[in-house]
C-alpha positions as CSV (number, residue, x, y, z in Angstrom):
1,M,-9.9,21.5,-7.0
2,T,-6.4,20.8,-8.3
3,F,-2.9,20.5,-7.0
4,T,0.6,20.0,-8.6
5,K,2.9,17.0,-7.5
6,L,6.5,15.8,-7.9
7,F,8.7,13.9,-6.6
8,L,11.1,15.2,-3.9
9,H,13.8,13.1,-1.5
10,A,11.3,14.4,1.6
11,P,10.5,11.7,4.1
12,F,6.4,12.8,3.7
13,A,5.0,14.6,0.3
14,E,2.0,15.8,1.4
15,I,-0.5,16.9,-1.1
16,F,-2.2,20.3,-0.5
17,D,-5.1,22.0,-1.7
18,P,-4.4,25.5,-3.5
19,S,-6.8,26.9,-1.5
20,G,-5.0,26.6,1.4
21,A,-7.8,25.1,3.2
22,G,-6.0,22.2,4.2
23,V,-4.1,18.8,3.5
24,V,-6.1,16.4,1.3
25,A,-7.0,13.2,2.3
26,R,-4.6,10.9,0.4
27,R,-0.5,11.2,1.4
28,C,1.6,9.4,-0.1
29,L,5.7,8.7,0.9
30,V,7.9,9.2,-1.7
31,V,11.6,7.6,-1.3
32,G,14.6,8.4,-3.5
33,L,15.2,10.3,-6.6
34,A,12.4,13.4,-6.6
35,F,11.3,16.9,-6.5
36,C,8.1,18.0,-5.3
37,A,6.7,21.2,-5.5
38,V,3.3,22.0,-3.3
39,A,0.7,24.4,-4.2
40,M,-0.3,26.3,-1.4
41,S,-1.4,30.0,-1.7
42,A,-0.1,31.2,1.9
43,R,2.3,28.1,3.0
44,T,5.6,26.7,2.1
45,M,6.9,23.3,2.7
46,A,10.8,22.6,3.4
47,A,12.4,20.2,1.9
48,E,15.6,17.8,2.1
49,P,18.3,18.1,-0.6
50,P,17.8,15.4,-3.3
51,G,19.4,12.1,-2.8
52,L,18.6,8.4,-2.4
53,P,17.8,7.7,1.3
54,K,20.8,6.9,3.8
55,T,19.2,3.9,5.3
56,L,19.6,2.2,2.1
57,R,21.9,-0.5,2.0
58,F,23.8,-1.1,-1.2
59,F,25.7,-4.9,-1.9
60,G,27.2,-5.8,-5.0
61,R,29.1,-2.7,-7.0
62,W,27.3,0.5,-7.3
63,D,28.0,4.0,-8.7
64,R,27.1,5.9,-6.1
65,R,29.1,9.4,-7.5
66,M,25.7,10.9,-7.8
67,P,23.3,11.3,-5.1
68,D,20.2,10.5,-7.1
69,R,21.1,7.4,-8.5
70,A,22.8,3.8,-8.0
71,V,23.9,1.9,-10.9
72,T,25.0,-0.6,-12.0
73,I,26.4,-3.3,-14.7
74,N,27.0,-6.7,-12.2
75,S,23.8,-9.0,-12.6
76,G,23.9,-10.0,-8.7
77,S,24.3,-6.5,-7.5
78,Y,21.1,-5.9,-4.9
79,I,19.6,-3.3,-2.3
80,L,18.3,-4.2,1.1
81,A,15.8,-1.9,2.5
82,H,14.1,-2.1,5.8
83,F,10.1,0.2,6.1
84,T,6.6,-0.2,6.8
85,G,3.9,1.1,4.3
86,P,1.2,-0.9,2.4
87,E,2.3,-0.7,-0.7
88,L,6.2,-0.7,-2.8
89,T,7.4,0.8,-5.9
90,A,10.7,0.6,-7.3
91,L,11.9,3.6,-9.6
92,F,14.8,3.5,-12.7
93,D,15.8,5.5,-15.4
94,V,15.4,3.3,-18.2
95,S,16.4,5.7,-20.4
96,A,19.8,3.9,-21.6
97,N,18.4,0.6,-21.8
98,K,17.1,-1.3,-25.1
99,P,14.9,-4.3,-25.9
100,G,16.1,-7.1,-24.0
101,V,16.0,-5.1,-20.4
102,P,17.9,-6.4,-17.8
103,T,15.7,-8.3,-15.1
104,L,15.2,-7.8,-11.5
105,A,14.3,-10.5,-9.1
106,W,13.4,-9.2,-5.2
107,R,11.6,-10.9,-1.8
108,L,10.0,-9.2,1.3
109,D,10.2,-10.8,4.5
110,D,12.4,-13.9,3.3
111,G,9.3,-14.6,1.1
112,P,9.2,-16.1,-2.0
113,W,11.2,-14.4,-5.1
114,Q,9.9,-12.4,-7.9
115,E,11.0,-11.7,-10.6
116,A,9.9,-8.7,-13.7
117,E,11.7,-6.5,-16.1
118,V,13.0,-3.2,-15.2
119,A,10.7,-0.3,-16.2
120,A,10.6,3.1,-14.9
121,K,8.7,1.8,-12.5
122,V,8.1,-1.6,-11.2
123,P,5.6,-2.7,-8.5
124,L,7.2,-5.1,-6.1
125,A,4.1,-5.3,-3.5
126,D,1.1,-4.1,-2.3
127,H,-1.7,-5.0,0.2
128,L,1.0,-5.6,3.0
129,T,0.8,-5.9,6.4
130,K,1.6,-2.5,8.2
131,G,4.9,-4.2,9.4
132,P,7.9,-3.8,9.8
133,H,9.2,-5.6,6.3
134,T,12.5,-6.0,4.7
135,L,13.4,-6.3,0.6
136,M,15.9,-7.6,-1.3
137,L,15.8,-6.1,-4.6
138,M,18.7,-7.8,-7.1
139,A,19.6,-7.0,-10.2
140,R,18.7,-10.7,-11.9
141,G,20.4,-10.6,-15.5
142,L,21.7,-8.4,-17.9
143,D,22.6,-8.8,-21.8
144,E,26.1,-9.8,-22.0
145,H,26.0,-8.4,-25.7
146,Q,24.8,-5.3,-25.0
147,N,27.4,-2.3,-24.3
148,R,28.1,-1.8,-20.6
149,W,31.8,-0.9,-20.4
150,T,31.3,2.9,-22.0
151,V,28.9,5.4,-21.3
152,P,25.9,5.1,-22.8
153,L,25.4,1.9,-20.6
154,V,22.6,0.0,-22.6
155,S,22.7,-3.2,-20.3
156,S,23.0,-1.5,-16.7
157,I,20.1,-0.7,-14.3
158,T,20.0,3.0,-12.5
159,F,18.0,3.2,-9.6
160,L,16.3,5.9,-8.6
161,G,14.6,4.7,-5.2
162,L,11.4,3.4,-3.8
163,E,8.0,4.6,-3.8
164,I,6.0,3.7,-0.5
165,A,2.1,4.7,-0.1
166,A,0.0,5.3,2.5
167,G,1.8,6.5,5.4
168,G,4.8,4.5,5.3
169,K,8.2,4.9,5.9
170,L,11.8,4.0,5.6
171,L,13.3,2.7,8.7
172,K,16.9,2.1,10.1
173,P,18.8,-0.8,8.5
174,L,19.2,-3.8,10.4
175,P,22.1,-3.8,12.4
176,E,23.4,-7.1,10.1
177,W,23.5,-5.3,7.4
178,D,26.0,-2.5,8.4
179,K,28.2,-5.6,10.1
180,P,27.8,-8.6,8.1
181,K,29.8,-11.3,9.6
182,L,31.3,-12.5,6.4
183,K,31.9,-10.7,2.8
184,I,32.6,-12.1,-0.1
185,E,33.9,-11.0,-3.5
186,F,33.2,-13.7,-6.5
187,L,35.2,-12.3,-9.5
188,G,35.0,-14.5,-12.7
189,D,33.4,-14.3,-15.9
190,S,29.9,-15.5,-17.7
191,I,29.7,-18.5,-15.7
192,T,30.0,-16.4,-12.0
193,E,27.4,-14.0,-13.7
194,G,25.2,-16.6,-14.2
195,V,24.7,-16.4,-17.8
196,L,22.6,-19.4,-19.1
197,V,21.4,-20.3,-15.9
198,Q,17.7,-20.7,-17.4
199,A,16.5,-21.6,-20.5
200,P,14.1,-19.6,-22.9
201,R,10.8,-20.3,-21.2
202,E,7.3,-18.6,-23.3
203,G,7.8,-14.8,-22.7
204,K,11.0,-14.8,-21.3
205,T,13.5,-15.6,-24.2
206,S,15.9,-12.9,-23.8
207,W,19.3,-13.0,-22.8
208,A,18.6,-10.9,-19.7
209,W,16.1,-13.8,-19.0
210,Q,18.4,-16.2,-19.7
211,T,21.4,-15.0,-17.1
212,D,19.9,-15.4,-13.5
213,A,22.5,-14.0,-10.9
214,R,20.7,-15.1,-8.3
215,Q,20.6,-19.4,-9.3
216,S,23.9,-19.0,-9.8
217,Y,27.1,-20.9,-8.0
218,A,28.4,-17.1,-7.0
219,A,25.0,-15.9,-4.9
220,Q,23.8,-19.7,-3.7
221,T,27.1,-19.8,-2.3
222,A,27.1,-16.8,-0.4
223,M,23.8,-17.0,0.9
224,R,24.9,-20.9,2.0
225,L,27.6,-19.2,4.2
226,K,25.5,-16.2,5.5
227,A,27.4,-13.7,3.2
228,A,27.0,-10.4,2.2
229,W,28.4,-10.5,-1.3
230,R,29.7,-8.9,-4.5
231,Q,28.9,-10.9,-7.7
232,V,31.5,-9.5,-10.5
233,G,31.5,-11.3,-13.9
234,F,31.7,-10.2,-17.3
235,G,31.1,-12.8,-20.4
236,A,33.9,-14.2,-22.4
237,T,36.0,-12.2,-20.5
238,G,39.3,-13.9,-19.5
239,L,43.0,-12.5,-18.4
240,A,44.4,-12.9,-21.5
241,H,41.5,-11.1,-23.7
242,G,38.6,-8.7,-23.1
243,G,34.7,-10.0,-23.7
244,S,31.1,-9.2,-24.4
245,G,29.6,-5.8,-24.2
246,G,33.1,-3.8,-24.5
247,A,33.9,-5.3,-21.0
248,P,37.9,-5.4,-22.2
249,G,40.0,-8.4,-19.5
250,A,39.9,-8.7,-16.0
251,L,43.4,-7.7,-15.1
252,E,41.9,-4.3,-16.9
253,T,38.5,-4.2,-15.4
254,F,39.2,-5.1,-11.6
255,N,39.8,-1.5,-10.5
256,F,36.7,-0.3,-12.3
257,F,33.2,-0.7,-12.1
258,Y,33.0,0.4,-15.8
259,K,35.4,2.7,-17.9
260,D,36.1,5.7,-15.5
261,C,34.0,4.7,-12.8
262,P,37.1,3.7,-10.3
263,R,36.4,0.7,-7.7
264,D,35.1,1.7,-4.5
265,S,36.7,1.4,-1.0
266,W,34.7,-2.3,-0.1
267,Q,36.8,-4.7,1.9
268,P,35.7,-8.2,1.6
269,D,36.6,-10.5,4.0
270,L,37.1,-13.1,1.5
271,V,37.8,-12.9,-2.1
272,V,36.8,-16.3,-4.2
273,V,38.5,-16.3,-7.8
274,N,37.0,-18.3,-10.5
275,Q,39.1,-17.2,-13.8
276,G,40.5,-19.7,-16.8
277,S,37.8,-21.1,-18.6
278,N,37.8,-18.3,-21.3
279,D,42.1,-18.5,-21.9
280,S,41.6,-22.8,-21.9
281,G,43.1,-22.3,-24.9
282,M,46.6,-20.7,-23.7
283,A,49.9,-22.4,-22.7
284,S,49.9,-23.0,-19.2
285,D,53.1,-21.2,-19.1
286,A,52.0,-18.2,-20.8
287,Y,48.8,-18.2,-18.4
288,R,50.3,-18.4,-14.9
289,P,52.3,-15.2,-15.3
290,L,48.6,-13.2,-16.0
291,Y,47.0,-15.3,-13.2
292,A,50.0,-14.2,-10.9
293,Q,49.3,-10.6,-11.7
294,Y,45.9,-10.7,-11.2
295,L,46.2,-12.5,-7.4
296,K,48.8,-9.5,-7.6
297,M,46.1,-6.9,-8.3
298,I,43.8,-8.8,-5.7
299,R,46.3,-8.7,-3.0
300,A,46.8,-4.7,-3.4
301,A,43.7,-3.8,-3.1
302,Y,42.9,-6.2,-0.2
303,P,45.3,-6.6,2.0
304,H,43.7,-8.3,5.0
305,A,41.3,-10.7,2.5
306,K,41.5,-14.1,2.0
307,I,41.7,-15.2,-1.3
308,A,40.2,-18.6,-2.6
309,A,41.5,-19.5,-6.0
310,V,38.6,-21.5,-7.4
311,R,40.1,-24.4,-9.9
312,P,37.6,-23.9,-13.1
313,F,34.8,-25.8,-13.0
314,V,35.8,-27.5,-16.4
315,G,39.2,-27.5,-15.4
316,A,40.8,-24.9,-17.4
317,Q,44.8,-24.0,-16.5
318,A,44.3,-25.5,-13.1
319,Q,47.8,-26.6,-13.3
320,A,49.0,-22.9,-13.6
321,I,46.8,-22.1,-10.9
322,Q,47.8,-24.7,-8.0
323,A,51.2,-23.6,-9.1
324,E,50.9,-19.8,-8.8
325,V,48.9,-20.4,-4.9
326,N,51.8,-22.4,-4.3
327,A,54.2,-20.0,-5.4
328,C,52.3,-17.3,-3.3
329,R,52.7,-19.0,-0.1
330,A,55.6,-20.1,-1.0
331,A,56.6,-16.7,-0.7
332,G,54.8,-15.8,2.5
333,D,50.9,-15.1,1.5
334,T,49.6,-17.9,3.6
335,Q,46.0,-16.2,3.3
336,V,45.8,-17.3,-0.8
337,Y,44.3,-20.9,-1.1
338,Y,43.6,-23.1,-3.7
339,I,40.2,-25.1,-3.9
340,D,40.3,-28.0,-6.1
341,T,37.1,-28.6,-7.7
342,E,38.2,-31.9,-9.8
343,G,35.0,-34.2,-9.7
344,W,32.7,-31.7,-9.0
345,Y,31.0,-31.3,-12.5
346,S,30.3,-32.7,-15.4
347,G,27.9,-30.7,-17.7
348,P,27.9,-27.7,-19.4
349,L,30.3,-24.9,-20.1
350,H,27.4,-23.0,-18.1
351,P,25.5,-24.6,-15.2
352,T,22.1,-24.8,-15.1
353,A,20.0,-23.4,-12.0
354,Q,19.9,-27.0,-11.2
355,G,23.3,-27.9,-11.9
356,S,24.5,-25.0,-9.7
357,I,22.9,-26.3,-6.6
358,P,25.4,-29.0,-5.6
359,L,28.7,-26.6,-7.0
360,A,27.3,-24.2,-3.9
361,E,26.8,-26.8,-1.7
362,K,30.4,-28.1,-2.3
363,L,32.2,-24.9,-2.7
364,A,30.5,-23.8,0.3
365,A,31.4,-26.7,2.5
366,A,35.4,-26.1,0.7
367,L,35.4,-22.6,2.1
368,Q,34.1,-23.5,5.3
369,E,36.4,-25.9,6.1
370,Q,39.8,-25.3,4.2
371,V,39.5,-21.1,3.8
372,L,37.2,-19.7,6.4
373,K,38.2,-21.8,9.9
374,K,41.8,-21.5,9.4
């Protein structure tokens, strides 16, 4: 007995005996990018159009212009899925990646976090109960030094879908995924991205392993506030200059996911800005007009959002940032706030996982009291 199986975006791809005698006992569910050809002598099977299932939910800056894939260059972008079935595998296109490949983090049903490097197939779970289950799959870390602004995107993650075996299926998303109580966008640099949150460990020495968006202050703050979030950071960038991986300055990157890929229609409730650390060498009076331009750009994109301008943890450009926030408020935009972080932190430029915990605790409390309750 022989049969051919190719992947197709169809709820159930059944494997048939080519003689037409029936369905071979094993059945698999394939979700995501795929094409399925079923060899049958006298029977054909209708197929759905290819594409990622509409029941998946994407948070972060994902390029969704192609129906069969989702691409991100931002650590901290994540996917939520609701499913049944005993085994789960994530599928990726890794053709553009090079050694030092991106890393992933995921958890099932609010259980312990797991980690792995991106590969064409990444097993996420096996021997699960029937369910239902939930999955949170995150772009954990990317190498900021590899190209990720112009195609081909070496430092990127291209998600092709999920493979669920043995009769499982995707379910409708949880209601709170479609209507989160709070949506936050974090805008910053390598500190926001989570660079050097982790020290090198045995077998995990690459830059993508030392970068850990999940353990950064940004993700930890969002999770404490029970918010859906976007985490946008580019190493070494500032308002006055570009940085690593070919990324231009923040004034040029804000309206794009990467070059020639425009920002989408996402509208956050709150924007947290942590810029200034990489522009510390500029005179305050030279930096302030750039910060004013940045706030104006954010306000134009997100007219109804509250904007929290954070004093960088190392204190860079604090005077200019606070002065510009005061100017915005005096001009009538009272939904712009200054978060004074003086005294919060005294560690290295890039907070570690341990150092990010108190930062997230303090920032979450400050946002709750000074911004969200207003």
